[in-house]
py3Dmol code that shows the C-alpha trace and the ligand (Angstrom):
import py3Dmol

protein = """\
ATOM      1  CA  MET A   1     165.217 189.744 129.323  1.00  0.00           C
ATOM      2  CA  ALA A   2     164.492 191.962 132.167  1.00  0.00           C
ATOM      3  CA  ASP A   3     164.484 190.752 135.690  1.00  0.00           C
ATOM      4  CA  VAL A   4     161.196 190.002 137.541  1.00  0.00           C
ATOM      5  CA  LEU A   5     160.147 192.858 139.642  1.00  0.00           C
ATOM      6  CA  LEU A   6     159.488 191.743 143.157  1.00  0.00           C
ATOM      7  CA  LEU A   7     156.470 193.889 144.319  1.00  0.00           C
ATOM      8  CA  ILE A   8     155.528 193.769 147.950  1.00  0.00           C
ATOM      9  CA  LEU A   9     151.952 194.954 148.681  1.00  0.00           C
ATOM     10  CA  SER A  10     151.233 195.348 152.360  1.00  0.00           C
ATOM     11  CA  SER A  11     148.348 197.058 154.102  1.00  0.00           C
ATOM     12  CA  PRO A  12     146.133 196.672 157.235  1.00  0.00           C
ATOM     13  CA  SER A  13     143.228 194.027 156.601  1.00  0.00           C
ATOM     14  CA  GLY A  14     140.473 195.701 154.664  1.00  0.00           C
ATOM     15  CA  ALA A  15     142.357 198.407 152.868  1.00  0.00           C
ATOM     16  CA  GLY A  16     141.546 196.769 149.513  1.00  0.00           C
ATOM     17  CA  LYS A  17     144.773 194.864 148.918  1.00  0.00           C
ATOM     18  CA  THR A  18     143.110 191.731 147.695  1.00  0.00           C
ATOM     19  CA  THR A  19     140.957 193.401 145.321  1.00  0.00           C
ATOM     20  CA  LEU A  20     143.848 195.466 143.890  1.00  0.00           C
ATOM     21  CA  THR A  21     145.862 192.314 143.516  1.00  0.00           C
ATOM     22  CA  ARG A  22     142.948 190.540 141.607  1.00  0.00           C
ATOM     23  CA  ARG A  23     142.792 193.383 139.176  1.00  0.00           C
ATOM     24  CA  LEU A  24     146.541 193.430 138.491  1.00  0.00           C
ATOM     25  CA  LEU A  25     146.502 189.564 137.878  1.00  0.00           C
ATOM     26  CA  ASN A  26     143.848 189.978 135.052  1.00  0.00           C
ATOM     27  CA  ASP A  27     146.381 192.350 133.248  1.00  0.00           C
ATOM     28  CA  LYS A  28     147.388 191.247 129.859  1.00  0.00           C
ATOM     29  CA  THR A  29     150.259 193.516 129.109  1.00  0.00           C
ATOM     30  CA  ILE A  30     152.631 192.313 131.947  1.00  0.00           C
ATOM     31  CA  THR A  31     152.952 188.938 133.245  1.00  0.00           C
ATOM     32  CA  PHE A  32     151.919 189.062 136.821  1.00  0.00           C
ATOM     33  CA  ARG A  33     152.386 186.196 139.010  1.00  0.00           C
ATOM     34  CA  PHE A  34     151.112 185.988 142.589  1.00  0.00           C
ATOM     35  CA  SER A  35     153.222 184.633 145.332  1.00  0.00           C
ATOM     36  CA  VAL A  36     151.165 181.920 146.970  1.00  0.00           C
ATOM     37  CA  SER A  37     152.091 181.860 150.652  1.00  0.00           C
ATOM     38  CA  HIS A  38     151.725 179.023 153.036  1.00  0.00           C
ATOM     39  CA  THR A  39     149.601 179.707 156.299  1.00  0.00           C
ATOM     40  CA  THR A  40     148.240 177.875 159.189  1.00  0.00           C
ATOM     41  CA  ARG A  41     145.134 179.992 159.028  1.00  0.00           C
ATOM     42  CA  LYS A  42     141.853 178.000 158.232  1.00  0.00           C
ATOM     43  CA  PRO A  43     140.670 178.597 154.529  1.00  0.00           C
ATOM     44  CA  ARG A  44     137.754 181.155 154.131  1.00  0.00           C
ATOM     45  CA  THR A  45     134.648 180.281 152.043  1.00  0.00           C
ATOM     46  CA  ASN A  46     135.809 180.601 148.387  1.00  0.00           C
ATOM     47  CA  GLU A  47     139.505 180.205 149.043  1.00  0.00           C
ATOM     48  CA  VAL A  48     141.265 177.572 146.994  1.00  0.00           C
ATOM     49  CA  ASN A  49     144.184 175.609 148.258  1.00  0.00           C
ATOM     50  CA  GLY A  50     147.256 176.210 146.010  1.00  0.00           C
ATOM     51  CA  GLN A  51     145.727 179.372 144.586  1.00  0.00           C
ATOM     52  CA  ASP A  52     145.124 181.773 147.407  1.00  0.00           C
ATOM     53  CA  TYR A  53     147.283 179.969 149.915  1.00  0.00           C
ATOM     54  CA  HIS A  54     148.957 176.761 150.565  1.00  0.00           C
ATOM     55  CA  PHE A  55     147.029 175.776 153.704  1.00  0.00           C
ATOM     56  CA  THR A  56     149.021 173.702 156.204  1.00  0.00           C
ATOM     57  CA  ASP A  57     149.171 172.775 159.782  1.00  0.00           C
ATOM     58  CA  GLU A  58     151.517 174.220 162.286  1.00  0.00           C
ATOM     59  CA  ALA A  59     153.880 171.181 162.549  1.00  0.00           C
ATOM     60  CA  SER A  60     154.425 171.171 158.824  1.00  0.00           C
ATOM     61  CA  PHE A  61     154.938 174.905 158.819  1.00  0.00           C
ATOM     62  CA  ARG A  62     157.521 174.723 161.691  1.00  0.00           C
ATOM     63  CA  GLN A  63     159.246 171.904 159.775  1.00  0.00           C
ATOM     64  CA  MET A  64     159.566 173.998 156.565  1.00  0.00           C
ATOM     65  CA  ALA A  65     160.862 176.978 158.616  1.00  0.00           C
ATOM     66  CA  GLU A  66     163.598 174.853 160.262  1.00  0.00           C
ATOM     67  CA  GLN A  67     164.602 173.429 156.956  1.00  0.00           C
ATOM     68  CA  GLY A  68     165.107 177.015 155.613  1.00  0.00           C
ATOM     69  CA  LEU A  69     162.375 176.625 152.979  1.00  0.00           C
ATOM     70  CA  PHE A  70     160.926 180.075 153.663  1.00  0.00           C
ATOM     71  CA  ALA A  71     162.327 183.359 152.180  1.00  0.00           C
ATOM     72  CA  GLU A  72     160.481 184.919 154.824  1.00  0.00           C
ATOM     73  CA  TRP A  73     157.892 184.096 157.590  1.00  0.00           C
ATOM     74  CA  ALA A  74     155.937 185.718 160.306  1.00  0.00           C
ATOM     75  CA  TYR A  75     153.137 185.261 162.953  1.00  0.00           C
ATOM     76  CA  VAL A  76     150.329 187.479 162.043  1.00  0.00           C
ATOM     77  CA  HIS A  77     146.934 187.728 163.521  1.00  0.00           C
ATOM     78  CA  GLY A  78     147.422 184.471 165.509  1.00  0.00           C
ATOM     79  CA  ASN A  79     148.584 182.349 162.425  1.00  0.00           C
ATOM     80  CA  TYR A  80     151.904 181.645 160.699  1.00  0.00           C
ATOM     81  CA  TYR A  81     152.225 183.010 157.198  1.00  0.00           C
ATOM     82  CA  GLY A  82     155.357 182.416 154.957  1.00  0.00           C
ATOM     83  CA  THR A  83     156.727 182.858 151.392  1.00  0.00           C
ATOM     84  CA  SER A  84     158.612 179.780 150.211  1.00  0.00           C
ATOM     85  CA  VAL A  85     162.010 180.145 148.301  1.00  0.00           C
ATOM     86  CA  ALA A  86     160.470 177.745 145.833  1.00  0.00           C
ATOM     87  CA  GLU A  87     157.720 180.155 144.950  1.00  0.00           C
ATOM     88  CA  ILE A  88     159.946 182.881 144.098  1.00  0.00           C
ATOM     89  CA  GLU A  89     162.288 180.606 142.129  1.00  0.00           C
ATOM     90  CA  ARG A  90     159.292 179.426 140.085  1.00  0.00           C
ATOM     91  CA  ALA A  91     158.225 183.024 139.310  1.00  0.00           C
ATOM     92  CA  LYS A  92     161.733 183.768 138.017  1.00  0.00           C
ATOM     93  CA  GLY A  93     161.945 180.382 135.842  1.00  0.00           C
ATOM     94  CA  GLU A  94     158.715 181.275 134.238  1.00  0.00           C
ATOM     95  CA  GLY A  95     159.926 184.553 133.192  1.00  0.00           C
ATOM     96  CA  ALA A  96     157.183 186.497 135.054  1.00  0.00           C
ATOM     97  CA  GLY A  97     157.315 190.328 134.666  1.00  0.00           C
ATOM     98  CA  VAL A  98     156.100 190.991 138.068  1.00  0.00           C
ATOM     99  CA  LEU A  99     155.988 188.933 141.186  1.00  0.00           C
ATOM    100  CA  LEU A 100     153.338 190.115 143.722  1.00  0.00           C
ATOM    101  CA  PHE A 101     153.762 189.479 147.350  1.00  0.00           C
ATOM    102  CA  ASP A 102     150.635 190.108 149.648  1.00  0.00           C
ATOM    103  CA  ILE A 103     152.659 189.986 152.885  1.00  0.00           C
ATOM    104  CA  ASP A 104     152.733 192.142 156.162  1.00  0.00           C
ATOM    105  CA  TYR A 105     155.484 194.420 157.139  1.00  0.00           C
ATOM    106  CA  GLN A 106     157.490 191.809 158.999  1.00  0.00           C
ATOM    107  CA  GLY A 107     157.693 189.773 155.811  1.00  0.00           C
ATOM    108  CA  ALA A 108     158.454 192.959 153.658  1.00  0.00           C
ATOM    109  CA  ARG A 109     161.497 193.592 155.764  1.00  0.00           C
ATOM    110  CA  GLN A 110     162.751 190.160 155.341  1.00  0.00           C
ATOM    111  CA  ILE A 111     162.153 190.059 151.596  1.00  0.00           C
ATOM    112  CA  ARG A 112     163.866 193.433 151.329  1.00  0.00           C
ATOM    113  CA  ALA A 113     166.917 192.099 153.280  1.00  0.00           C
ATOM    114  CA  LYS A 114     167.249 189.298 150.878  1.00  0.00           C
ATOM    115  CA  PHE A 115     166.289 191.131 147.753  1.00  0.00           C
ATOM    116  CA  PRO A 116     167.332 194.884 148.010  1.00  0.00           C
ATOM    117  CA  ASP A 117     165.699 195.833 144.692  1.00  0.00           C
ATOM    118  CA  ALA A 118     162.184 194.787 145.790  1.00  0.00           C
ATOM    119  CA  VAL A 119     159.785 197.407 145.731  1.00  0.00           C
ATOM    120  CA  GLY A 120     157.411 197.933 148.828  1.00  0.00           C
ATOM    121  CA  VAL A 121     153.976 199.547 148.394  1.00  0.00           C
ATOM    122  CA  PHE A 122     151.881 200.325 151.323  1.00  0.00           C
ATOM    123  CA  ILE A 123     148.118 200.488 150.887  1.00  0.00           C
ATOM    124  CA  LEU A 124     146.138 202.627 153.162  1.00  0.00           C
ATOM    125  CA  PRO A 125     142.406 203.044 153.825  1.00  0.00           C
ATOM    126  CA  PRO A 126     141.114 206.722 153.413  1.00  0.00           C
ATOM    127  CA  SER A 127     140.104 206.775 157.059  1.00  0.00           C
ATOM    128  CA  MET A 128     139.996 204.346 160.227  1.00  0.00           C
ATOM    129  CA  GLN A 129     136.162 204.688 160.121  1.00  0.00           C
ATOM    130  CA  GLU A 130     136.268 203.506 156.527  1.00  0.00           C
ATOM    131  CA  LEU A 131     138.583 200.570 157.446  1.00  0.00           C
ATOM    132  CA  ARG A 132     136.230 199.520 160.151  1.00  0.00           C
ATOM    133  CA  THR A 133     133.173 199.686 157.791  1.00  0.00           C
ATOM    134  CA  ARG A 134     135.081 197.636 155.238  1.00  0.00           C
ATOM    135  CA  LEU A 135     136.106 195.043 157.773  1.00  0.00           C
ATOM    136  CA  GLU A 136     132.525 194.611 158.996  1.00  0.00           C
ATOM    137  CA  GLY A 137     131.202 194.512 155.568  1.00  0.00           C
ATOM    138  CA  ARG A 138     133.286 191.624 154.436  1.00  0.00           C
ATOM    139  CA  GLY A 139     131.178 189.104 156.227  1.00  0.00           C
ATOM    140  CA  SER A 140     133.850 186.454 156.366  1.00  0.00           C
ATOM    141  CA  GLU A 141     135.090 186.759 159.962  1.00  0.00           C
ATOM    142  CA  ASP A 142     133.600 186.806 163.334  1.00  0.00           C
ATOM    143  CA  ALA A 143     133.241 189.922 165.390  1.00  0.00           C
ATOM    144  CA  GLU A 144     136.292 188.958 167.563  1.00  0.00           C
ATOM    145  CA  THR A 145     138.530 188.561 164.635  1.00  0.00           C
ATOM    146  CA  ILE A 146     137.283 191.868 163.039  1.00  0.00           C
ATOM    147  CA  LYS A 147     138.094 193.633 166.400  1.00  0.00           C
ATOM    148  CA  ARG A 148     141.542 192.124 166.717  1.00  0.00           C
ATOM    149  CA  ARG A 149     142.345 193.056 163.036  1.00  0.00           C
ATOM    150  CA  PHE A 150     141.119 196.744 163.513  1.00  0.00           C
ATOM    151  CA  GLU A 151     143.214 197.170 166.578  1.00  0.00           C
ATOM    152  CA  LYS A 152     146.269 195.747 164.877  1.00  0.00           C
ATOM    153  CA  ALA A 153     145.730 198.100 161.901  1.00  0.00           C
ATOM    154  CA  GLN A 154     146.988 200.974 163.780  1.00  0.00           C
ATOM    155  CA  THR A 155     150.335 199.180 164.740  1.00  0.00           C
ATOM    156  CA  GLU A 156     150.679 198.134 161.251  1.00  0.00           C
ATOM    157  CA  ILE A 157     150.157 201.698 159.833  1.00  0.00           C
ATOM    158  CA  GLU A 158     152.940 202.890 162.096  1.00  0.00           C
ATOM    159  CA  HIS A 159     155.317 200.907 159.759  1.00  0.00           C
ATOM    160  CA  TYR A 160     154.489 203.023 156.659  1.00  0.00           C
ATOM    161  CA  PRO A 161     158.067 204.821 156.648  1.00  0.00           C
ATOM    162  CA  PHE A 162     159.479 201.387 155.523  1.00  0.00           C
ATOM    163  CA  PHE A 163     157.774 201.285 152.178  1.00  0.00           C
ATOM    164  CA  ASP A 164     158.760 203.123 149.101  1.00  0.00           C
ATOM    165  CA  TYR A 165     155.361 204.127 148.004  1.00  0.00           C
ATOM    166  CA  ILE A 166     151.972 204.578 149.702  1.00  0.00           C
ATOM    167  CA  VAL A 167     148.611 204.373 147.852  1.00  0.00           C
ATOM    168  CA  VAL A 168     145.555 205.624 149.588  1.00  0.00           C
ATOM    169  CA  ASN A 169     142.557 203.313 148.581  1.00  0.00           C
ATOM    170  CA  LYS A 170     139.685 205.897 148.520  1.00  0.00           C
ATOM    171  CA  ASP A 171     138.507 205.138 145.061  1.00  0.00           C
ATOM    172  CA  ILE A 172     139.468 201.746 143.785  1.00  0.00           C
ATOM    173  CA  ASN A 173     139.989 202.770 140.313  1.00  0.00           C
ATOM    174  CA  VAL A 174     142.302 205.591 141.172  1.00  0.00           C
ATOM    175  CA  ALA A 175     144.313 203.297 143.530  1.00  0.00           C
ATOM    176  CA  GLU A 176     144.734 200.825 140.626  1.00  0.00           C
ATOM    177  CA  ALA A 177     145.853 203.507 138.430  1.00  0.00           C
ATOM    178  CA  GLU A 178     148.424 204.712 141.043  1.00  0.00           C
ATOM    179  CA  LEU A 179     149.612 201.167 141.574  1.00  0.00           C
ATOM    180  CA  ARG A 180     149.919 200.533 137.823  1.00  0.00           C
ATOM    181  CA  GLY A 181     151.992 203.996 137.584  1.00  0.00           C
ATOM    182  CA  ILE A 182     154.394 202.638 140.236  1.00  0.00           C
ATOM    183  CA  ILE A 183     154.819 199.342 138.479  1.00  0.00           C
ATOM    184  CA  TYR A 184     155.371 200.783 135.002  1.00  0.00           C
ATOM    185  CA  ALA A 185     157.948 203.264 136.328  1.00  0.00           C
ATOM    186  CA  GLU A 186     159.802 200.651 138.464  1.00  0.00           C
ATOM    187  CA  ARG A 187     160.067 198.421 135.361  1.00  0.00           C
ATOM    188  CA  CYS A 188     161.784 201.245 133.505  1.00  0.00           C
ATOM    189  CA  ARG A 189     164.382 202.071 136.041  1.00  0.00           C
ATOM    190  CA  ARG A 190     167.696 202.285 134.321  1.00  0.00           C
ATOM    191  CA  SER A 191     169.089 199.404 136.559  1.00  0.00           C
ATOM    192  CA  ARG A 192     166.439 197.028 135.395  1.00  0.00           C
ATOM    193  CA  ARG A 193     166.828 197.967 131.704  1.00  0.00           C
ATOM    194  CA  ALA A 194     170.501 198.417 131.521  1.00  0.00           C
ATOM    195  CA  GLY A 195     170.956 194.952 130.052  1.00  0.00           C
ATOM    196  CA  GLU A 196     168.548 195.756 127.104  1.00  0.00           C
ATOM    197  CA  ALA A 197     170.516 199.170 126.517  1.00  0.00           C
ATOM    198  CA  GLU A 198     173.759 197.424 126.576  1.00  0.00           C
ATOM    199  CA  ALA A 199     172.596 194.652 124.002  1.00  0.00           C
ATOM    200  CA  LEU A 200     172.168 197.587 121.546  1.00  0.00           C
ATOM    201  CA  LEU A 201     175.602 198.841 121.799  1.00  0.00           C
ATOM    202  CA  PRO A 202     178.593 197.443 119.440  1.00  0.00           C
ATOM    203  CA  LYS A 203     180.454 194.893 121.056  1.00  0.00           C
ATOM    204  CA  PRO A 204     184.000 195.788 121.651  1.00  0.00           C
TER     205      PRO A 204
END
"""
ligand_1 = """\
24
LIG
P 144.709 187.126 155.711
O 144.573 186.058 156.685
O 143.660 188.064 155.579
O 144.738 186.374 154.302
O 146.163 187.803 155.725
C 146.371 188.390 157.018
C 147.835 189.013 156.952
O 148.941 188.118 156.687
C 147.812 190.195 155.640
O 148.472 191.291 156.139
C 148.760 189.449 154.805
O 149.410 190.359 153.886
C 149.657 188.644 155.547
N 150.488 187.615 154.901
C 149.880 186.758 153.899
N 150.904 185.910 153.513
C 151.896 186.263 154.116
C 153.194 185.823 154.113
O 153.592 184.788 153.316
N 154.138 186.221 154.833
C 153.901 187.388 155.647
N 154.904 187.863 156.466
N 152.660 187.953 155.754
C 151.612 187.371 155.032
"""
view = py3Dmol.view(width=600, height=400)
view.addModel(protein, "pdb")
view.setStyle({"model": 0}, {"cartoon": {"style": "trace"}})
view.addModel(ligand_1, "xyz")
view.setStyle({"model": 1}, {"stick": {}})
view.zoomTo()
view.show()
């Protein structure tokens, strides 16, 4: 059985990461699992606790961090976000093919430090103008939050050299195809398939 591929998807808010993630999760050929993070952010309309995030308060979050229950955590846009160790273990136990992390560059660095074969994909908008239009069009945040996220986007994009791949989301169908290409190729890496090749060889 091949190991689960840890796939980190990072992007500035509004680049289309959530849409891409949803599309992948509908895949029937590979078992995708979404790593449900903990956050102190308030739920948006339509967000489901335990499905989109584990919504929690700051005291509980801090306590989990102190107990070493997070594989990574970071302070992003004024809230705490973290991936629990349990979430990763669960995906491994369930034999998922790909575990998707929707986390920021700070989290990406921490995951990569712990799991060096995790793959990092950075999703970019085609232009800053388009990013602003998308953020404003979401209608889920107030003007101040949108302004803060837009300003933060520039800083986040500076971290692109850390990632293995870059997908520019101009056309969502093309971006999805590129992302799938990355996933299929990464799953076929020799290092991930060596066990299967070895199993075919005669035992000494
Ligand atoms: P949002 O509030 O829009 O859902 O997410 C804001 C940012 O936090 C996004 O860039 C998202 O990738 C990041 N994020 C979500 N969950 C985690 C997490 O568990 N760890 C880290 N480091 N970042 C996260």
